[in-house]
C-alpha positions, -999 to 999 in steps of 0.1 A, spaced: 735 -370 -578 746 -334 -584 716 -327 -606 693 -332 -576 713 -309 -553 690 -279 -555 659 -300 -550 674 -317 -520 683 -284 -504 647 -271 -509 631 -303 -497 652 -303 -466 641 -268 -458 604 -276 -465 606 -307 -443 621 -286 -414 594 -259 -418 566 -285 -420 576 -300 -387 577 -267 -368 558 -264 -336 548 -228 -336 549 -210 -303 516 -195 -293 530 -169 -269 523 -132 -277 542 -104 -260 553 -68 -262 531 -57 -291 523 -20 -285 504 -13 -317 467 -21 -322 458 -36 -356 427 -47 -373 430 -79 -394 411 -85 -426 413 -117 -447 414 -122 -484 391 -151 -492 402 -187 -501 386 -182 -536 412 -154 -542 441 -175 -528 474 -188 -540 477 -218 -562 499 -236 -537 512 -233 -502 549 -229 -508 560 -196 -523 596 -193 -535 597 -158 -550 576 -127 -556 582 -101 -583 565 -68 -592 565 -59 -629 565 -24 -645 526 -25 -647 523 -31 -610 512 -67 -612 526 -91 -585 539 -124 -598 541 -151 -572 562 -183 -579 551 -214 -559 561 -250 -559 530 -258 -579 525 -230 -604 527 -193 -611 502 -167 -599 497 -131 -611 480 -109 -585 464 -75 -594 455 -66 -558 420 -82 -561 423 -116 -577 447 -142 -590 454 -154 -625 470 -189 -624 496 -203 -648 502 -241 -647 523 -265 -667 502 -287 -691 521 -311 -713 492 -310 -738 492 -271 -740 522 -254 -757 510 -221 -742 517 -232 -706 547 -227 -684 577 -251 -685 573 -265 -650 553 -258 -619 582 -255 -595 591 -218 -598 626 -206 -587 630 -170 -600 610 -143 -618 623 -111 -636 611 -86 -663 633 -75 -692 632 -40 -706 609 -52 -734 582 -60 -709 586 -98 -711 583 -118 -679 609 -145 -675 602 -174 -652 629 -199 -642 619 -234 -630 635 -267 -622 623 -279 -656 629 -251 -681 627 -213 -686 594 -196 -696 590 -162 -713 555 -146 -709 542 -118 -730 517 -103 -705 499 -82 -731 491 -111 -754 492 -138 -727 516 -158 -749 542 -182 -734 573 -196 -750 595 -222 -732 632 -228 -734 648 -261 -725 682 -278 -728 676 -293 -762 692 -275 -791 660 -270 -810 640 -258 -780 661 -232 -763 696 -247 -761 701 -241 -724 730 -259 -708 705 -274 -683 668 -271 -678 672 -269 -640 676 -232 -633 686 -209 -604 687 -171 -609 681 -151 -641 695 -116 -645 686 -88 -669 715 -64 -671 715 -26 -675 719 -31 -712 690 -56 -714 711 -88 -717 695 -118 -702 718 -143 -683 705 -175 -669 723 -196 -642 716 -234 -640 729 -263 -620 752 -270 -649 763 -239 -667 759 -202 -674 738 -191 -704 733 -158 -724 702 -152 -744 706 -144 -782 675 -125 -791 683 -127 -829 684 -165 -828 659 -167 -800 680 -192 -780 707 -194 -754 745 -198 -757 765 -214 -730 795 -194 -719 826 -201 -696 822 -239 -697 858 -248 -704 878 -264 -676 892 -238 -653 871 -209 -664 846 -211 -636 853 -228 -602 821 -248 -607 792 -250 -632 767 -252 -604 757 -215 -602 737 -201 -573 737 -163 -578 742 -135 -604 747 -99 -595 755 -68 -616 775 -41 -597 775 -3 -602 802 -7 -628 782 -31 -649 804 -61 -639 787 -94 -633 795 -114 -602 789 -152 -605 785 -171 -573 789 -209 -574 790 -237 -550 827 -236 -552 837 -199 -552 832 -166 -569 841 -150 -603 839 -114 -616 831 -108 -652 834 -76 -672 806 -60 -693 815 -83 -722 813 -113 -699 850 -120 -700 866 -132 -668 882 -103 -648 892 -122 -618 886 -155 -600 884 -153 -562 888 -190 -556 921 -185 -539 907 -159 -515 873 -173 -510 883 -209 -515 855 -234 -522 828 -215 -504 791 -218 -513 785 -183 -525 748 -178 -520 745 -140 -524 765 -109 -534 759 -73 -522 772 -40 -535 773 -14 -507 779 15 -530 810 24 -510 834 6 -533 830 -28 -517 814 -61 -527 801 -82 -498 799 -120 -504 775 -141 -483 785 -177 -479 767 -207 -464 798 -221 -447 827 -197 -446 815 -164 -432 813 -130 -448 838 -116 -474 845 -80 -483 861 -73 -516 876 -38 -522 869 -29 -558 898 -4 -560 926 -28 -551 908 -62 -552 918 -69 -516 897 -95 -498 889 -97 -461 871 -126 -445 850 -121 -414 842 -152 -395 830 -163 -361 860 -165 -339 875 -149 -307 889 -118 -324 875 -83 -320 864 -84 -356 839 -112 -355 804 -122 -367 779 -144 -348 780 -172 -374 796 -183 -406 762 -188 -422 753 -153 -436 718 -149 -450 711 -112 -455 727 -77 -456 712 -42 -456 724 -7 -452 707 19 -430 703 56 -435 736 63 -416 755 39 -438 758 11 -413 758 -24 -425 734 -49 -409 742 -86 -413 717 -114 -406 730 -149 -396 716 -180 -382 729 -172 -348 722 -135 -343 724 -100 -358 754 -77 -361 763 -43 -375 795 -32 -392 812 0 -383 832 12 -414 854 36 -395 864 12 -367 861 -19 -389 844 -38 -362 812 -56 -356 786 -51 -329 765 -82 -322 729 -84 -310 714 -117 -300 688 -132 -277 712 -133 -248 726 -98 -252 699 -78 -234 681 -106 -215 644 -98 -217 651 -68 -240 668 -87 -268 661 -104 -301 631 -126 -302 652 -153 -318 688 -156 -331 677 -176 -362 674 -146 -386 662 -149 -422 656 -113 -434 661 -76 -425 644 -43 -434 651 -7 -426 619 13 -427 614 49 -437 615 60 -401 649 44 -395 636 13 -375 652 -21 -382 627 -50 -387 642 -84 -381 624 -115 -394 633 -146 -374 624 -182 -368 601 -171 -339 585 -139 -350 596 -103 -357 618 -81 -337 617 -44 -344 648 -25 -332 649 12 -325 686 21 -323 677 49 -298 658 26 -275 651 -11 -276 633 -41 -292 596 -46 -298 584 -81 -306 556 -94 -328 544 -131 -325 516 -153 -336 488 -158 -311 459 -179 -324 437 -166 -296 442 -129 -305 429 -111 -336 457 -86 -335 487 -107 -342 507 -117 -372 496 -148 -390 528 -168 -386 561 -168 -367 587 -179 -393 594 -147 -412 612 -150 -446 605 -116 -461 598 -80 -450 593 -50 -474 581 -14 -470 566 3 -501 564 40 -509 531 43 -490 549 30 -458 530 -3 -462 548 -33 -448 547 -67 -465 556 -96 -442 560 -131 -456 557 -161 -433 563 -198 -439 529 -211 -428 504 -183 -434 512 -164 -465 517 -127 -466 507 -101 -440 501 -67 -456 503 -39 -430 490 -4 -439 487 18 -408 463 -1 -385 449 -23 -412 465 -57 -418 454 -82 -444 464 -119 -445 471 -130 -481 468 -168 -479 450 -199 -491 456 -223 -463 474 -227 -430 509 -233 -446 522 -208 -471 560 -203 -472 570 -169 -485 606 -163 -493 607 -129 -510 587 -96 -510 586 -66 -534 565 -35 -538 531 -32 -554 530 3 -570 492 3 -576 
């Protein structure tokens, strides 16, 4: 059934990760690190982490498949669903976390939306019933707080806007033909305040008043739009799971599609997962079959993969995440460890070695982040978070299987 689509996608991924046979080879690590472990007593509430968010007070909120954790740098506070307790979260399967401009923490789950007042530790839940939130569906994807503090929630069946005066949600754009699909993956606000709605059947642009500006279904067709990126150069880049990469020119609304083919302008795969810009304005694109950069002047891609440089190449072509650090190095999180690329020289690799103290805790990397103190946060799928600060590295984990999908900065 369509209602179970998101759960099926996540379960398939979890099953794949659970069956991984992690390579124990360890090569080409030039740095020397000292590892320290945070104890089990201070650990996560569950092994699979879907999202991590830092609020304005510096707390880290970690959404797992079995509850919500708030981390203050020393210990966890756990939030669990309890059907007998009204002051508990709506569901334990956490999908997304944001903070609005009033300081409320909003937590989307597969069974409702929770609003947490962190000062009073009060929780209110919103569901699909009219008298308890009026959401179009209780199974949510992303939530977005706009620049003017409007809250928009996407679900597997409809788009919803929060009415703070009535303290409930109103469904919008639900009439036939308004959206290409009511199954909504992604929400993004661009520099002009327009909202981009990515569905499993195409993309729609909304204005500041949430009126439809343009539907890109003809140009993008029925693609699964998983992510949208504003490059601050007047372009919107659209990542799809099946139809490559699209570039939308905001000035003339022209659309270009970059796919894996034999032309000069080509990307390694039509499954695009992540995009970043470096300090020189280059665009770096991660796919499931390699890494590429986009040259704006020449309008061409340069591809890097495991075969490109033989021994001096990517550690793996299956890429999940990218980071440009403060020194200009590109960190590449893959299925088999981390590749660090110096544009002026070559690759350096980091892999798990259970027989060495100075190795990362896991090979499947789903998140890399550098904070203002030049501390790197590395999320793995089987061993939680690696926190790297100079030569000191901590493993933030509870057990030997902790999937981390997102990373943000702790300002404390």
